[in-house]
LUMVOVO-216903 format. One record per residue (C-alpha): residue number from 1; residue in one letter; chain; x, y, z. Coordinates in steps of 0.02 Angstrom, whole numbers, plus 50000, padded with zeros to 5 digits. Layout:
<pt num="NUM" residuo="a" cadena="A" c1="X" c2="Y" c3="Z"/>
...
This chain:
<pt num="1" residuo="m" cadena="A" c1="50379" c2="50566" c3="50706"/>
<pt num="2" residuo="k" cadena="A" c1="50470" c2="50672" c3="50562"/>
<pt num="3" residuo="k" cadena="A" c1="50512" c2="50520" c3="50487"/>
<pt num="4" residuo="i" cadena="A" c1="50336" c2="50456" c3="50466"/>
<pt num="5" residuo="i" cadena="A" c1="50283" c2="50622" c3="50399"/>
<pt num="6" residuo="f" cadena="A" c1="50416" c2="50632" c3="50268"/>
<pt num="7" residuo="i" cadena="A" c1="50373" c2="50466" c3="50213"/>
<pt num="8" residuo="l" cadena="A" c1="50177" c2="50504" c3="50206"/>
<pt num="9" residuo="t" cadena="A" c1="50213" c2="50656" c3="50117"/>
<pt num="10" residuo="a" cadena="A" c1="50336" c2="50584" c3="50000"/>
<pt num="11" residuo="s" cadena="A" c1="50203" c2="50436" c3="49961"/>
<pt num="12" residuo="i" cadena="A" c1="50068" c2="50560" c3="49930"/>
<pt num="13" residuo="f" cadena="A" c1="50201" c2="50660" c3="49803"/>
<pt num="14" residuo="v" cadena="A" c1="50245" c2="50494" c3="49715"/>
<pt num="15" residuo="f" cadena="A" c1="50059" c2="50443" c3="49705"/>
<pt num="16" residuo="n" cadena="A" c1="50008" c2="50621" c3="49637"/>
<pt num="17" residuo="h" cadena="A" c1="50171" c2="50624" c3="49519"/>
<pt num="18" residuo="a" cadena="A" c1="50112" c2="50455" c3="49447"/>
<pt num="19" residuo="y" cadena="A" c1="49941" c2="50532" c3="49384"/>
<pt num="20" residuo="a" cadena="A" c1="50034" c2="50692" c3="49330"/>
<pt num="21" residuo="a" cadena="A" c1="49955" c2="50693" c3="49149"/>
<pt num="22" residuo="d" cadena="A" c1="49791" c2="50720" c3="49237"/>
<pt num="23" residuo="l" cadena="A" c1="49834" c2="50855" c3="49347"/>
<pt num="24" residuo="k" cadena="A" c1="49816" c2="51035" c3="49318"/>
<pt num="25" residuo="t" cadena="A" c1="49915" c2="51166" c3="49403"/>
<pt num="26" residuo="i" cadena="A" c1="49866" c2="51195" c3="49584"/>
<pt num="27" residuo="t" cadena="A" c1="49933" c2="51316" c3="49721"/>
<pt num="28" residuo="k" cadena="A" c1="50032" c2="51252" c3="49874"/>
<pt num="29" residuo="k" cadena="A" c1="49867" c2="51277" c3="49979"/>
<pt num="30" residuo="e" cadena="A" c1="49765" c2="51183" c3="49862"/>
<pt num="31" residuo="y" cadena="A" c1="49885" c2="51042" c3="49867"/>
<pt num="32" residuo="i" cadena="A" c1="49894" c2="51041" c3="50055"/>
<pt num="33" residuo="d" cadena="A" c1="49700" c2="51048" c3="50074"/>
<pt num="34" residuo="s" cadena="A" c1="49677" c2="50904" c3="49947"/>
<pt num="35" residuo="n" cadena="A" c1="49794" c2="50786" c3="50047"/>
<pt num="36" residuo="t" cadena="A" c1="49761" c2="50832" c3="50226"/>
<pt num="37" residuo="k" cadena="A" c1="49620" c2="50718" c3="50242"/>
<pt num="38" residuo="r" cadena="A" c1="49754" c2="50568" c3="50172"/>
<pt num="39" residuo="l" cadena="A" c1="49882" c2="50631" c3="50306"/>
<pt num="40" residuo="e" cadena="A" c1="49764" c2="50621" c3="50434"/>
<pt num="41" residuo="q" cadena="A" c1="49711" c2="50437" c3="50389"/>
<pt num="42" residuo="e" cadena="A" c1="49891" c2="50384" c3="50384"/>
<pt num="43" residuo="f" cadena="A" c1="49931" c2="50470" c3="50549"/>
<pt num="44" residuo="d" cadena="A" c1="49783" c2="50376" c3="50616"/>
<pt num="45" residuo="r" cadena="A" c1="49863" c2="50202" c3="50561"/>
<pt num="46" residuo="v" cadena="A" c1="50017" c2="50256" c3="50655"/>
<pt num="47" residuo="d" cadena="A" c1="49921" c2="50316" c3="50821"/>
<pt num="48" residuo="t" cadena="A" c1="49857" c2="50144" c3="50866"/>
<pt num="49" residuo="n" cadena="A" c1="49814" c2="50188" c3="51044"/>
<pt num="50" residuo="k" cadena="A" c1="49723" c2="50349" c3="50974"/>
<pt num="51" residuo="d" cadena="A" c1="49793" c2="50457" c3="51086"/>
<pt num="52" residuo="g" cadena="A" c1="49837" c2="50599" c3="50955"/>
<pt num="53" residuo="k" cadena="A" c1="50022" c2="50564" c3="50959"/>
<pt num="54" residuo="a" cadena="A" c1="50140" c2="50449" c3="50871"/>
<pt num="55" residuo="t" cadena="A" c1="50254" c2="50367" c3="50994"/>
<pt num="56" residuo="p" cadena="A" c1="50419" c2="50304" c3="50933"/>
<pt num="57" residuo="e" cadena="A" c1="50349" c2="50107" c3="50983"/>
<pt num="58" residuo="e" cadena="A" c1="50198" c2="50148" c3="50870"/>
<pt num="59" residuo="q" cadena="A" c1="50316" c2="50219" c3="50725"/>
<pt num="60" residuo="k" cadena="A" c1="50412" c2="50076" c3="50740"/>
<pt num="61" residuo="e" cadena="A" c1="50268" c2="49949" c3="50732"/>
<pt num="62" residuo="f" cadena="A" c1="50199" c2="50062" c3="50582"/>
<pt num="63" residuo="a" cadena="A" c1="50376" c2="50047" c3="50487"/>
<pt num="64" residuo="k" cadena="A" c1="50374" c2="49844" c3="50526"/>
<pt num="65" residuo="t" cadena="A" c1="50195" c2="49831" c3="50451"/>
<pt num="66" residuo="i" cadena="A" c1="50242" c2="49925" c3="50299"/>
<pt num="67" residuo="a" cadena="A" c1="50397" c2="49832" c3="50283"/>
<pt num="68" residuo="e" cadena="A" c1="50298" c2="49667" c3="50289"/>
<pt num="69" residuo="a" cadena="A" c1="50162" c2="49730" c3="50168"/>
<pt num="70" residuo="r" cadena="A" c1="50298" c2="49769" c3="50049"/>
<pt num="71" residuo="k" cadena="A" c1="50369" c2="49602" c3="50058"/>
<pt num="72" residuo="v" cadena="A" c1="50210" c2="49513" c3="50025"/>
<pt num="73" residuo="d" cadena="A" c1="50180" c2="49631" c3="49884"/>
<pt num="74" residuo="e" cadena="A" c1="50340" c2="49590" c3="49804"/>
<pt num="75" residuo="a" cadena="A" c1="50296" c2="49406" c3="49832"/>
<pt num="76" residuo="l" cadena="A" c1="50130" c2="49421" c3="49754"/>
<pt num="77" residuo="g" cadena="A" c1="50201" c2="49509" c3="49602"/>
<pt num="78" residuo="k" cadena="A" c1="50330" c2="49364" c3="49583"/>
<pt num="79" residuo="l" cadena="A" c1="50180" c2="49239" c3="49579"/>
<pt num="80" residuo="a" cadena="A" c1="50073" c2="49353" c3="49462"/>
<pt num="81" residuo="d" cadena="A" c1="50205" c2="49367" c3="49335"/>
<pt num="82" residuo="t" cadena="A" c1="50154" c2="49203" c3="49257"/>
<pt num="83" residuo="n" cadena="A" c1="50247" c2="49226" c3="49097"/>
<pt num="84" residuo="k" cadena="A" c1="50405" c2="49277" c3="49193"/>
<pt num="85" residuo="d" cadena="A" c1="50444" c2="49439" c3="49093"/>
<pt num="86" residuo="g" cadena="A" c1="50471" c2="49546" c3="49243"/>
<pt num="87" residuo="k" cadena="A" c1="50316" c2="49644" c3="49230"/>
<pt num="88" residuo="v" cadena="A" c1="50129" c2="49601" c3="49293"/>
<pt num="89" residuo="s" cadena="A" c1="50010" c2="49628" c3="49151"/>
<pt num="90" residuo="q" cadena="A" c1="49827" c2="49688" c3="49189"/>
<pt num="91" residuo="e" cadena="A" c1="49780" c2="49506" c3="49136"/>
<pt num="92" residuo="e" cadena="A" c1="49898" c2="49436" c3="49261"/>
<pt num="93" residuo="r" cadena="A" c1="49845" c2="49552" c3="49397"/>
<pt num="94" residuo="q" cadena="A" c1="49680" c2="49515" c3="49369"/>
<pt num="95" residuo="k" cadena="A" c1="49697" c2="49314" c3="49384"/>
<pt num="96" residuo="i" cadena="A" c1="49788" c2="49336" c3="49534"/>
<pt num="97" residuo="l" cadena="A" c1="49653" c2="49458" c3="49613"/>
<pt num="98" residuo="i" cadena="A" c1="49515" c2="49343" c3="49566"/>
<pt num="99" residuo="a" cadena="A" c1="49620" c2="49187" c3="49643"/>
<pt num="100" residuo="m" cadena="A" c1="49653" c2="49281" c3="49796"/>
<pt num="101" residuo="d" cadena="A" c1="49475" c2="49341" c3="49824"/>
<pt num="102" residuo="v" cadena="A" c1="49414" c2="49173" c3="49918"/>
<pt num="103" residuo="n" cadena="A" c1="49256" c2="49253" c3="49996"/>
<pt num="104" residuo="l" cadena="A" c1="49205" c2="49337" c3="49825"/>
<pt num="105" residuo="d" cadena="A" c1="49160" c2="49494" c3="49901"/>
<pt num="106" residuo="g" cadena="A" c1="49264" c2="49594" c3="49771"/>
<pt num="107" residuo="q" cadena="A" c1="49396" c2="49650" c3="49887"/>
<pt num="108" residuo="v" cadena="A" c1="49556" c2="49563" c3="49932"/>
<pt num="109" residuo="t" cadena="A" c1="49611" c2="49579" c3="50120"/>
<pt num="110" residuo="p" cadena="A" c1="49776" c2="49577" c3="50181"/>
<pt num="111" residuo="e" cadena="A" c1="49735" c2="49409" c3="50261"/>
<pt num="112" residuo="e" cadena="A" c1="49681" c2="49342" c3="50099"/>
<pt num="113" residuo="q" cadena="A" c1="49850" c2="49402" c3="50017"/>
<pt num="114" residuo="k" cadena="A" c1="49954" c2="49309" c3="50161"/>
<pt num="115" residuo="n" cadena="A" c1="49839" c2="49140" c3="50138"/>
<pt num="116" residuo="y" cadena="A" c1="49864" c2="49139" c3="49944"/>
<pt num="117" residuo="l" cadena="A" c1="50039" c2="49187" c3="49965"/>
<pt num="118" residuo="k" cadena="A" c1="50076" c2="49040" c3="50096"/>
<pt num="119" residuo="k" cadena="A" c1="49965" c2="48923" c3="50005"/>
<pt num="120" residuo="n" cadena="A" c1="50050" c2="48957" c3="49832"/>
<pt num="121" residuo="s" cadena="A" c1="50240" c2="48996" c3="49876"/>
<pt num="122" residuo="t" cadena="A" c1="50265" c2="48816" c3="49933"/>
<pt num="123" residuo="k" cadena="A" c1="50211" c2="48743" c3="49760"/>
<pt num="124" residuo="k" cadena="A" c1="50367" c2="48716" c3="49654"/>
Protein backbone atom coordinates (compact mmCIF):
# COMPACT_ATOMS: atom_id res chain seq x y z
CA UNK A 1 0.00 0.00 0.00
CA UNK A 2 2.87 2.38 0.78
CA UNK A 3 4.24 1.75 -2.72
CA UNK A 4 0.92 2.64 -4.33
CA UNK A 5 0.58 5.83 -2.31
CA UNK A 6 4.17 6.77 -3.15
CA UNK A 7 3.57 6.14 -6.86
CA UNK A 8 0.36 8.14 -6.81
CA UNK A 9 1.96 11.00 -4.93
CA UNK A 10 4.99 10.98 -7.21
CA UNK A 11 2.79 10.99 -10.30
CA UNK A 12 0.84 13.96 -8.97
CA UNK A 13 4.11 15.82 -8.26
CA UNK A 14 5.40 15.10 -11.78
CA UNK A 15 2.06 16.10 -13.31
CA UNK A 16 2.02 19.34 -11.36
CA UNK A 17 5.70 19.99 -12.06
CA UNK A 18 5.04 19.79 -15.80
CA UNK A 19 2.70 22.74 -15.45
CA UNK A 20 5.01 24.73 -13.17
CA UNK A 21 4.85 27.77 -15.42
CA UNK A 22 1.14 28.12 -14.63
CA UNK A 23 1.45 27.54 -10.91
CA UNK A 24 1.54 30.04 -8.09
CA UNK A 25 3.10 29.60 -4.67
CA UNK A 26 0.83 27.45 -2.51
CA UNK A 27 1.00 26.10 1.01
CA UNK A 28 1.38 22.45 1.92
CA UNK A 29 -2.28 22.37 3.01
CA UNK A 30 -3.44 23.87 -0.31
CA UNK A 31 -1.38 21.31 -2.21
CA UNK A 32 -2.75 18.39 -0.20
CA UNK A 33 -6.32 19.66 -0.41
CA UNK A 34 -6.08 20.16 -4.17
CA UNK A 35 -4.86 16.61 -4.71
CA UNK A 36 -7.06 14.71 -2.24
CA UNK A 37 -9.83 14.06 -4.77
CA UNK A 38 -7.37 12.74 -7.33
CA UNK A 39 -5.73 10.47 -4.75
CA UNK A 40 -9.14 9.15 -3.71
CA UNK A 41 -9.98 8.38 -7.33
CA UNK A 42 -6.67 6.59 -7.81
CA UNK A 43 -7.20 4.59 -4.62
CA UNK A 44 -10.67 3.61 -5.86
CA UNK A 45 -9.06 2.26 -9.04
CA UNK A 46 -6.85 0.01 -6.89
CA UNK A 47 -9.60 -1.03 -4.45
CA UNK A 48 -11.59 -3.10 -6.95
CA UNK A 49 -13.86 -4.78 -4.39
CA UNK A 50 -14.65 -1.36 -2.83
CA UNK A 51 -14.05 -2.44 0.78
CA UNK A 52 -11.92 0.60 1.57
CA UNK A 53 -8.69 -1.42 1.61
CA UNK A 54 -6.06 -2.06 -1.02
CA UNK A 55 -5.03 -5.68 -0.63
CA UNK A 56 -1.71 -6.98 -1.97
CA UNK A 57 -3.64 -8.78 -4.72
CA UNK A 58 -5.42 -5.58 -5.74
CA UNK A 59 -2.14 -3.68 -5.71
CA UNK A 60 -0.46 -6.30 -7.89
CA UNK A 61 -3.38 -6.27 -10.33
CA UNK A 62 -3.29 -2.48 -10.48
CA UNK A 63 0.47 -2.56 -11.13
CA UNK A 64 -0.13 -5.04 -13.99
CA UNK A 65 -2.80 -2.76 -15.43
CA UNK A 66 -0.45 0.23 -15.31
CA UNK A 67 2.41 -1.76 -16.86
CA UNK A 68 0.14 -2.93 -19.68
CA UNK A 69 -1.10 0.61 -20.30
CA UNK A 70 2.50 1.87 -20.50
CA UNK A 71 3.36 -0.81 -23.07
CA UNK A 72 0.34 0.15 -25.15
CA UNK A 73 1.22 3.87 -24.88
CA UNK A 74 4.81 3.19 -25.93
CA UNK A 75 3.74 1.09 -28.91
CA UNK A 76 1.15 3.69 -29.96
CA UNK A 77 3.81 6.38 -29.68
CA UNK A 78 6.00 4.46 -32.10
CA UNK A 79 3.09 4.09 -34.53
CA UNK A 80 2.17 7.76 -34.19
CA UNK A 81 5.72 8.93 -34.95
CA UNK A 82 5.25 8.65 -38.70
CA UNK A 83 8.33 10.70 -39.60
CA UNK A 84 10.47 8.60 -37.20
CA UNK A 85 12.13 11.57 -35.53
CA UNK A 86 11.66 10.07 -32.07
CA UNK A 87 8.99 12.63 -31.15
CA UNK A 88 5.24 12.71 -31.58
CA UNK A 89 4.18 16.09 -32.92
CA UNK A 90 0.78 17.59 -32.24
CA UNK A 91 -0.20 16.77 -35.83
CA UNK A 92 0.93 13.13 -35.48
CA UNK A 93 -0.89 12.87 -32.17
CA UNK A 94 -4.10 14.26 -33.65
CA UNK A 95 -3.95 11.86 -36.61
CA UNK A 96 -3.59 8.77 -34.45
CA UNK A 97 -6.32 9.88 -32.04
CA UNK A 98 -8.73 10.37 -34.94
CA UNK A 99 -7.75 7.00 -36.40
CA UNK A 100 -8.28 5.20 -33.07
CA UNK A 101 -11.69 6.77 -32.34
CA UNK A 102 -13.68 4.25 -34.38
CA UNK A 103 -17.06 5.14 -32.87
CA UNK A 104 -16.41 8.86 -33.47
CA UNK A 105 -17.48 9.94 -29.99
CA UNK A 106 -14.44 12.17 -29.45
CA UNK A 107 -13.01 9.82 -26.81
CA UNK A 108 -10.43 7.07 -27.28
CA UNK A 109 -11.04 4.18 -24.92
CA UNK A 110 -8.38 1.69 -23.83
CA UNK A 111 -10.24 -0.90 -25.92
CA UNK A 112 -10.01 1.30 -29.02
CA UNK A 113 -6.31 1.80 -28.34
CA UNK A 114 -5.69 -1.95 -28.05
CA UNK A 115 -7.73 -2.71 -31.18
CA UNK A 116 -5.87 -0.06 -33.17
CA UNK A 117 -2.54 -1.36 -31.96
CA UNK A 118 -3.46 -4.97 -32.75
CA UNK A 119 -4.66 -4.01 -36.23
CA UNK A 120 -1.70 -1.77 -37.10
CA UNK A 121 1.27 -3.36 -35.38
CA UNK A 122 1.03 -6.39 -37.66
CA UNK A 123 1.29 -4.20 -40.77
CA UNK A 124 4.92 -4.06 -41.83
